[in-house]
Steps between C-alpha positions, in 0.01 A plus 500: 500500500384563859745622765672246732631613827819316607568515874847434642587520875862617509727428796880479472513349150749730341673206345184374333270800428669586164432164364141499614417842361675419163268201468194704588580807287570272205155329505321475159195621684595859553203659666638461846510681831803390699462567872815465697425495872823555693465345833771695686799363315837558663702437191498685163153347391305814535760701303489240213131517492499872476763482218267259298208731566686779328560280196148349476189710566303177564690457829373652820695479819334506845721496815391391844641396834579135519172320560550170322395360151139470590469864577697605198270283273187652666628845420558398139134365471370844628721690256424276200287654216525207257218252397737226596752463778817291505721446801866430461794460742777755425773232489327297226453552116232426243528401132405775266165349368366413848261789530396493139405131520319522845314813394385346174378183687321702766335730240392231258340279769370792716699332790540627847864405497763347269809331630811315391749276679857591609854388452765503786834660402812538695676782283407843385449478128690708244332759286526266214321221686218736600447608137524152368250342739127458437507360140300181585155493329390142547385505852198338670225737604207398726187709556307431816147641536415395854639608842654162595701437188580865466618513863722191438649671194564824698684292752732331248739747663390578850636857518360814315760487238454351144150643499295765334207591720210721389510788751130487569526136587756586765245735642567543874733197535825606656820338619522432878811567703643152518870417413415168330178385325356844471504465124306172513242666730461776255427263217261307720302813569482573128381150419238508773361836407173510300684692222727207403376239258719469178874454453738416216819303573777514249744216573821678398756654747495865399592594861863433625552471873860562595618300802797679660659456844273749679174380329209349687575154389850528650399630840565296816245383746301771662188531713309650209475157341292386796260796450490397124356164601201675664452729205511212254249313713280801477536499119424125494181544696377781279584323163358153607178674594465568125615155393669195634722519176716764677596233759717345234744797492599384852546848649546382851734224408719743312493740791615226737762378255651848486556499880648137495742589224607830633550336844704217350736736331596652832826392686445267806562802735255713311236223510526499884421874498168439308405173655188646658388647160549157328296327768229744416518404132475123585187567709346706215570211255331251729205725562444544128586164381171470311597803284861384454371164356225646298674484175509265192872560463658175625832669589333781695280244683802289601690808607204617706457168678875510592467844645197404707600147622880493507609866479834460670598222259393707210704789629816278522453407129488865413811577702695228319375626161616859572836378632 
């Protein structure tokens, strides 16, 4: 079995890192290089990483000043020596057969990447739950042998997790220093590169994404979500230049929806504070109405039309929903 390099950016995850590393070290595919990139943690995360490295020779710890997840992942790419690379968030966990299955699929099909889907969890699993997971064998596997279908498969999950990339396919693709959508942009670069053509999708949630109070999905409205709209517009343009099929993912519609939803969750006083930013979002939606409505999904098309033509009314419905 060829070596797989598993890259984890680590930042203040002392509560979750043990669970993540148990799930990685317990993989049935054992030829691993586990790269822990500590991004200037201020809690006991680095100490825990070093303790794990003492117990398992496959673990290597790299410490750097805080520079963000993108910089940490880029360091991991430079350090990786495996044929394949997998990115993982240090507060998530994976089922024990994930790497075995994705590796077997990638090798048997000579694929540039193999990926699965994820499951959202709200609790840290017990050791028993980690050991018992991953016994499912009757799962749907789809092999794609062209850039468009392979790209759509890779974007089943927008981020870099849930995926096994061949390192030479990543090539010079790197993460850019954005706080949101940098992961989508990375995958867009991979898809658009001349090296990417074939992908395998395993429709089983080997990857468990833990949603906790401080996770990205729980964060309040911030200006970075406005920047994300621009990044996702860039991704939209790059992908639809390959095929109009990528329009159906509705990247811009999802980016605008994120801003609407985060804004609606604020208190009335907080909404006054970000009134200017929300006006920018409304202008952005109107400017890109064609892209918002370019989807075969009926619900997304209706949602896009509401954001374009009656944004304040749509906002009121969201505010009532979150109350």
